[in-house]
C-alpha positions in Angstrom: -15.4 -37.2 86.4 -16.4 -34.1 84.5 -12.9 -33.8 83.1 -12.7 -37.4 81.9 -16.2 -37.2 80.5 -15.2 -34.3 78.3 -13.1 -36.6 76.2 -15.6 -39.5 76.0 -17.0 -40.7 72.7 -20.4 -39.1 72.1 -19.6 -35.9 73.9 -20.1 -32.6 72.1 -16.4 -32.3 71.6 -16.2 -35.8 70.1 -19.0 -36.3 67.6 -19.6 -39.7 66.0 -17.8 -38.8 62.8 -14.6 -37.7 64.5 -11.6 -40.1 64.5 -9.3 -39.1 67.3 -6.3 -40.7 65.7 -6.8 -39.0 62.4 -7.3 -35.7 64.0 -4.3 -36.0 66.2 -2.1 -37.0 63.3 -3.4 -34.3 61.1 -2.7 -31.6 63.6 0.8 -33.1 64.2 1.4 -33.2 60.5 0.4 -29.5 60.2 2.8 -28.6 63.0 5.6 -30.5 61.2 5.0 -28.7 58.0 4.9 -25.4 59.9 8.3 -26.2 61.4 9.6 -26.4 57.9 8.9 -22.8 57.4 9.1 -21.5 61.0 12.0 -21.9 61.8 13.3 -24.3 59.1 13.4 -22.0 56.0 13.8 -18.9 58.1 17.0 -20.3 59.6 18.1 -21.7 56.2 17.6 -18.4 54.4 19.2 -16.4 57.1 22.3 -18.5 57.0 22.8 -19.5 53.4 23.0 -15.9 52.2 25.8 -13.3 52.5 26.0 -11.8 56.0 24.7 -8.5 54.9 21.4 -10.1 53.7 20.8 -12.5 56.7 18.1 -10.4 58.4 16.3 -9.4 55.2 16.2 -13.0 53.9 14.9 -14.4 57.2 12.4 -11.7 57.5 11.0 -12.2 54.0 10.2 -15.8 54.9 8.8 -14.8 58.3 6.5 -12.2 56.7 5.3 -14.5 54.0 4.3 -17.1 56.6 2.4 -14.6 58.8 0.7 -12.7 56.0 -0.5 -16.0 54.4 -2.5 -17.1 57.4 -4.8 -14.0 57.5 -5.4 -14.2 53.8 -6.0 -17.9 54.0 -8.8 -17.7 56.6 -10.4 -14.6 55.1 -10.7 -15.9 51.5 -7.9 -18.3 50.4 -9.0 -21.6 51.9 -12.5 -21.7 50.4 -11.1 -20.5 47.0 -8.8 -23.5 47.1 -11.0 -26.1 48.8 -14.6 -24.7 48.8 -17.5 -24.9 46.4 -16.8 -24.7 42.7 -17.0 -21.3 41.0 -15.0 -22.0 37.9 -13.3 -25.2 36.6 -10.1 -23.9 38.2 -11.3 -21.9 41.1 -13.5 -22.1 44.2 -15.9 -19.6 45.6 -14.3 -17.1 48.0 -15.5 -17.0 51.6 -14.3 -16.7 55.2 -13.2 -19.7 57.3 -13.6 -18.0 60.7 -17.0 -18.8 62.1 -17.6 -21.5 64.7 -20.5 -23.0 62.7 -18.1 -23.6 59.7 -15.0 -24.7 61.6 -16.5 -27.3 64.0 -18.3 -29.2 61.4 -16.9 -32.3 59.6 -14.2 -31.4 57.0 -15.5 -31.6 53.5 -14.1 -30.8 50.1 -17.4 -30.3 48.3 -16.1 -29.9 44.8 -14.4 -33.3 44.8 -17.7 -35.1 44.3 -18.4 -35.6 40.6 -19.8 -38.6 38.7 -18.3 -41.8 40.2 -15.9 -39.8 42.4 -17.2 -39.4 45.9 -16.8 -36.4 48.1 -13.7 -36.3 50.2 -14.7 -36.0 53.9 -11.9 -36.6 56.4 -12.8 -37.7 59.9 -12.0 -34.5 61.7 -13.3 -30.9 61.9 -12.9 -28.3 59.2 -10.6 -26.3 61.4 -8.0 -29.1 61.2 -8.1 -29.1 57.4 -7.9 -25.3 57.3 -4.8 -25.3 59.4 -3.1 -28.2 57.6 -3.7 -26.7 54.2 -2.5 -23.2 55.4 0.9 -24.6 56.1 1.2 -25.8 52.5 0.1 -22.4 51.1 2.6 -20.6 53.4 5.6 -22.7 52.5 4.9 -22.2 48.8 5.4 -18.5 49.2 8.4 -19.0 51.5 10.1 -21.2 48.8 9.3 -18.6 46.2 11.1 -15.9 48.2 14.3 -17.8 47.7 14.5 -16.6 44.1 14.5 -12.9 44.9 16.6 -12.7 48.0 19.3 -10.0 48.2 17.6 -7.2 46.2 13.7 -7.2 46.3 12.2 -4.1 47.9 10.6 -5.3 51.1 7.6 -3.1 50.6 7.0 -4.7 47.2 7.3 -8.2 48.8 4.7 -7.2 51.5 2.3 -6.4 48.7 3.1 -9.4 46.6 2.5 -12.2 49.1 -1.2 -11.8 49.6 -1.9 -11.1 45.9 0.0 -14.2 44.7 -1.6 -16.4 47.3 -5.1 -15.3 46.1 -4.6 -15.2 42.4 -2.1 -18.0 41.8 -1.8 -20.5 44.6 -5.5 -21.0 45.1 -6.0 -21.7 41.4 -3.4 -24.5 41.4 -4.7 -26.0 44.7 -8.3 -26.0 43.6 -7.5 -27.4 40.1 -5.4 -30.3 41.4 -6.7 -31.0 44.9 -9.9 -29.1 45.6 -12.0 -30.7 42.9 -11.1 -28.7 39.9 -10.8 -29.9 36.3 -7.3 -31.4 36.6 -8.4 -33.3 39.7 -11.3 -34.9 37.9 -9.3 -35.4 34.7 -6.9 -37.6 36.7 -3.7 -35.6 36.9 -1.8 -37.1 39.9 -0.2 -34.8 42.4 -0.1 -36.6 45.7 1.3 -33.8 48.0 2.4 -30.8 45.9 4.9 -31.5 43.3 2.9 -29.3 41.0 0.8 -27.2 43.4 3.7 -26.2 45.6 7.1 -26.9 44.0 6.6 -26.4 40.3 4.5 -23.4 41.1 7.0 -21.8 43.5 9.9 -22.5 41.2 8.3 -21.1 38.1 6.8 -18.1 39.9 10.1 -17.4 41.7 12.0 -17.5 38.4 9.5 -15.1 36.8 9.7 -12.8 39.8 13.5 -12.8 39.6 13.2 -11.7 36.0 11.0 -8.8 36.7 12.7 -7.7 40.0 16.1 -7.8 38.3 19.5 -9.1 39.4 21.5 -8.5 42.6 24.6 -6.3 42.5 27.4 -7.7 40.4 29.6 -8.1 43.5 26.8 -10.1 45.2 26.3 -12.4 42.2 30.0 -13.1 41.9 30.5 -13.8 45.6 27.5 -14.8 47.8 29.0 -17.3 50.3 26.9 -18.4 53.2 27.4 -16.6 56.5 26.9 -19.8 58.6 27.1 -23.2 57.0 26.4 -25.1 60.2 23.2 -23.2 60.8 22.3 -23.8 57.1 22.5 -27.5 57.8 20.4 -27.2 60.8 17.7 -25.3 58.8 17.9 -28.0 56.1 17.6 -30.7 58.8 14.3 -29.1 60.0 13.1 -29.1 56.5 13.9 -32.8 56.0 12.4 -33.9 59.3 9.3 -31.7 58.8 8.7 -33.4 55.4 7.2 -36.3 57.3 4.2 -34.1 58.0 4.3 -32.7 54.4 3.8 -36.1 52.7 2.6 -38.1 55.7 -0.4 -35.7 56.2 -1.5 -35.8 52.5 -3.9 -38.8 52.9 -5.9 -36.8 55.5 -5.7 -39.8 57.7 -3.3 -41.9 59.9 -3.4 -44.8 57.5 -1.2 -47.2 55.5 -0.6 -44.6 52.8 0.8 -42.1 55.3 3.3 -44.8 56.5 4.4 -45.6 53.0 4.7 -41.9 52.2 6.9 -41.1 55.2 9.3 -44.0 54.4 9.5 -43.2 50.7 10.1 -39.5 51.5 13.2 -40.3 53.6 14.5 -43.0 51.2 14.3 -40.6 48.2 15.9 -37.7 50.1 18.9 -39.8 51.3 19.4 -41.3 47.8 19.3 -37.9 46.1 21.7 -36.4 48.6 24.2 -39.2 48.1 23.8 -39.0 44.3 24.4 -35.2 44.2 27.4 -35.6 46.5 28.9 -38.3 44.4 28.5 -36.2 41.2 30.2 -33.3 43.0 33.2 -35.6 44.0 33.4 -37.1 40.4 33.4 -33.7 38.6 34.8 -31.3 41.2 37.0 -33.6 43.3 35.4 -32.6 46.6 31.9 -32.9 48.2 30.0 -29.6 48.6 28.0 -29.2 51.8 25.7 -26.7 50.0 25.4 -29.2 47.2 24.4 -31.9 49.7 21.6 -29.7 51.1 20.5 -29.0 47.5 20.5 -32.7 46.8 18.5 -33.4 49.9 16.0 -30.8 48.8 15.6 -32.1 45.3 15.0 -35.6 46.7 12.3 -34.4 48.9 10.6 -32.4 46.2 10.9 -35.1 43.5 9.2 -37.8 45.7 6.4 -35.4 46.8 4.0 -36.0 43.8 4.0 -39.7 44.4 5.2 -40.3 47.9 2.3 -42.5 48.9 1.6 -43.9 45.5 4.9 -45.6 44.5 6.8 -48.6 45.9 9.9 -48.0 48.0 12.2 -49.4 45.3 10.7 -46.8 43.0 11.6 -44.1 45.7 15.2 -45.1 45.3 15.0 -44.7 41.5 13.2 -41.3 42.0 16.0 -40.3 44.4 18.7 -41.1 41.8 16.9 -39.0 39.2 16.3 -36.2 41.7 20.0 -36.1 42.6 21.2 -36.1 39.0 18.8 -34.3 36.7 18.6 -31.0 38.7 22.4 -31.3 39.3 22.8 -31.4 35.5 20.4 -28.5 34.9 22.1 -26.4 37.6 25.8 -27.2 37.0 25.8 -27.7 33.2 22.7 -26.5 31.4 22.5 -23.3 33.4 25.9 -22.2 32.2 25.0 -22.8 28.6 21.5 -21.1 28.6 21.4 -17.4 27.9 18.0 -17.2 29.7 19.1 -19.0 32.8 22.2 -17.0 33.0 20.3 -13.7 32.6 17.8 -14.3 35.4 19.3 -14.0 38.9 17.5 -16.8 40.8 19.3 -16.4 44.1 18.9 -19.9 45.6 18.4 -21.7 42.3 14.7 -22.4 43.2 14.0 -23.1 39.6 16.3 -26.1 39.6 15.6 -27.4 43.1 11.8 -27.0 42.9 10.5 -26.4 39.4 12.8 -29.0 37.7 12.5 -31.5 40.6 8.8 -31.0 40.9 8.2 -31.5 37.2 10.5 -34.5 37.2 8.6 -36.0 40.1 5.3 -35.5 38.5 6.4 -37.3 35.3 8.0 -40.2 37.3 4.8 -40.6 39.3 2.9 -40.8 36.1 5.2 -43.7 35.2 5.5 -45.5 38.6 2.3 -45.0 40.6 0.8 -48.4 41.4 -2.9 -49.2 41.0 -3.1 -50.7 44.5 -1.7 -47.6 46.3 -3.7 -45.3 44.0 -6.9 -47.1 45.1 -5.9 -46.5 48.8 -5.3 -42.8 48.3 -7.3 -41.3 45.4 -11.1 -41.3 45.2 -10.8 -40.9 41.4 -11.2 -44.4 40.0 -8.9 -46.1 37.6 -5.7 -44.1 38.1 -2.3 -45.8 37.7 1.1 -45.1 36.3 2.1 -45.9 32.7 4.2 -48.9 33.8 1.1 -50.4 35.4 -1.3 -50.0 32.5 -1.9 -46.3 32.6 -0.3 -46.0 29.2 0.8 -42.8 27.4 -2.5 -41.2 28.4 -1.4 -40.8 32.0 1.9 -39.3 31.1 0.1 -36.9 28.8 -2.1 -35.8 31.6 0.9 -35.2 33.8 2.5 -33.1 31.1 -0.7 -31.1 30.5 -1.2 -30.5 34.2 2.4 -29.2 34.5 1.9 -27.0 31.4 -1.2 -25.4 33.0 0.6 -24.7 36.3 3.6 -23.2 34.4 1.6 -21.0 32.1 -0.7 -19.7 34.9 2.2 -18.8 37.2 4.2 -17.0 34.5 1.3 -14.9 33.4 -0.3 -14.2 36.9 3.1 -13.6 38.6 4.1 -11.1 35.9 0.8 -9.2 36.1 1.0 -8.9 39.9 4.5 -7.6 39.8 3.9 -5.2 37.0 0.9 -3.8 38.9 2.9 -3.5 42.1 5.7 -1.8 40.1 3.4 1.0 39.3 3.1 1.9 43.0 6.5 0.9 44.6 9.8 -0.1 43.0 10.3 -3.9 42.9 14.0 -3.6 43.5 16.0 -1.7 46.1 18.2 1.1 44.8 21.8 0.3 44.3 23.0 2.4 47.2 20.9 0.4 49.5 21.9 -2.9 47.9 25.5 -2.0 48.8 24.6 -1.9 52.5 22.0 -4.6 52.8 20.2 -5.3 56.1 21.0 -2.1 57.8 19.5 -0.1 54.9 16.4 -2.3 54.6 15.6 -2.8 58.3 18.1 -0.7 60.3 19.3 -4.0 61.9 22.1 -6.4 61.4 22.3 -10.2 62.0 25.5 -10.3 64.1 26.9 -7.7 66.5 30.5 -8.3 65.5 33.1 -5.7 66.6 34.5 -3.7 63.7 31.6 -4.0 61.2 31.9 -0.6 59.6 33.0 1.0 62.9 36.2 3.0 63.5 38.3 2.2 66.6 37.6 4.7 69.3 40.1 4.4 72.1 37.9 6.4 74.5 35.2 3.8 74.2 37.4 0.7 74.4 40.2 1.4 76.8 38.2 2.5 79.9 35.7 1.0 82.1 33.0 2.9 84.0 34.2 4.9 86.9 32.1 4.3 89.9 30.2 1.2 91.2 33.6 -0.2 92.3 35.1 -0.3 88.8 38.2 1.7 88.1 39.8 3.0 84.9 42.1 0.4 83.4 44.4 2.7 81.6 45.2 3.2 77.9 45.6 0.4 75.4 49.3 1.0 75.2 49.7 0.8 79.0 47.7 -2.5 79.1 49.8 -4.0 76.3 53.0 -2.9 78.0 51.8 -4.5 81.2 51.0 -7.8 79.4 54.6 -7.7 78.0 56.0 -7.2 81.4 54.2 -10.3 82.6 55.9 -12.4 79.9 52.9 -12.5 77.6 54.0 -12.6 73.9 52.0 -10.2 71.8 51.7 -10.7 68.0 50.4 -7.8 66.0 
């Protein structure tokens, strides 16, 4: 009786304001977004890079995820979703005490004029965890631009500083009740806050860190394409929590968002693949994963705000515009060629995120906007929003771009005064073993010389006898009729 009573409505663990369905979905969505980073992008990064960088690349993602959580609960969450300090920043504070975390979730700065305060029907702890996953994946995505050469010590210093001084500003401005939120810039689930931000900051970081070795830039083939697909699959499936959790409730908007997310991703993947076949005569598996990614990114700013036929249109643009900037424009731009963006995060996230934000400004329907946004009167240009809404989308993107370029540069320049941003060339030649003293795969012959004394004998004792020399065993195999090809 006591056990069942603990879950009854009206018990201390289930206050009147708590909706069990919303709370269960939000925690599930947080877990799905977490799976995108751990293990999704950790596996993707560890397999899509050259073998000698597999450990380092996976670890950069792992470290970013772990370090973000402590910074988030110490100061980050309340800077992004707490009380207003500046038009673009919230007041810092901890999110660790019982009194704060068990109360009803509330985004205090969202209340302004006709706009009511956003108050989901679950505890603050749930919101803290859900929003942490968004902050963490932003840094993990950013890491993709500097894989294969950034000094790991510099990365360890960079992650907390960038989260505090860059991510929290974008999150508060667009989601937490900052000036872009109340002005009416639409970013449903992170096209600007996460993807445009990580793409621009990653490109900026790649500029300051410098390029990989010439040999790595010329040949950087994946060490495990099948594992890369598995990591990409975790990312795709986890996106249901990414966009489905954005309404802060298990409601109609969440359902529309999950459907639109998958439709856009599939359409974009097929579009990118068809373009590869048309222009290069064969489909690229890496290209298909990139097309999947751009489809997911591009729908994110409007996943719960556009009709599903619009998600198909967004998917077509997502699979073609970033394809063009990566495959054509990149090769004609001196700046893009100069900056070594390892995984093309600029194209797959910055370009796709900006494109998605602009398309949302055109295609967001007033009916779906009323379901999702507490800001009254928002709608896409095609539904009466006019040029003004598109202008707001452009201005919001300009703010995110400018802030990330400046702040990312300042952080890296400051770190560079203490520790080199780039590993020395002699360590870059080696890779994981130089950076961590570890290698991804224990394959025989990796840098080792053949030692007959180690490989032609077994342990003497314990019932195991010496097998003889290599030449003797080969001769024995020949005597038994075994054909030996050398």
